[in-house]
C-alpha positions in Angstrom: -91.3 -239.8 -129.4 -91.7 -241.5 -126.1 -89.9 -240.5 -123.0 -88.0 -243.8 -122.8 -86.6 -243.3 -126.4 -85.5 -239.8 -125.5 -83.7 -241.1 -122.4 -82.0 -243.8 -124.5 -80.8 -241.2 -127.0 -79.4 -239.0 -124.2 -77.7 -241.9 -122.6 -76.1 -243.0 -125.9 -74.8 -239.5 -126.4 -73.3 -239.4 -122.9 -71.5 -242.7 -123.6 -70.2 -241.4 -126.9 -68.9 -238.2 -125.4 -67.3 -240.1 -122.5 -65.6 -242.6 -124.9 -64.3 -239.8 -127.1 -63.0 -237.9 -124.0 -61.1 -241.0 -122.8 -59.6 -241.6 -126.3 -58.5 -237.9 -126.5 -56.9 -238.2 -123.0 -55.0 -241.3 -123.9 -53.7 -239.6 -127.1 -52.5 -236.7 -125.0 -50.6 -239.0 -122.7 -48.4 -240.5 -125.4 -44.8 -239.4 -125.4 -43.7 -237.1 -128.2 -40.5 -237.7 -130.2 -38.8 -240.9 -131.3 -39.5 -244.2 -129.7 -36.9 -247.0 -130.0 -37.8 -250.6 -129.1 -35.6 -253.7 -129.1 -37.5 -256.9 -129.2 -37.3 -260.4 -130.6 -38.0 -259.1 -134.1 -35.1 -256.7 -134.0 -34.9 -252.9 -133.7 -38.0 -250.8 -134.2 -37.9 -247.0 -134.5 -41.1 -245.0 -134.5 -41.7 -241.3 -134.8 -44.6 -240.0 -132.7 
């Protein structure tokens, strides 16, 4: 395996880990409980 291919694999793994970390952070920031929204389509109730 060439050195450039190894660098590309390591770089791809870093991007995947960073993306997953960002996704997990966003999921942690969501409020817990019941969310009520009133919009043009009416009343929407969602349980988080």
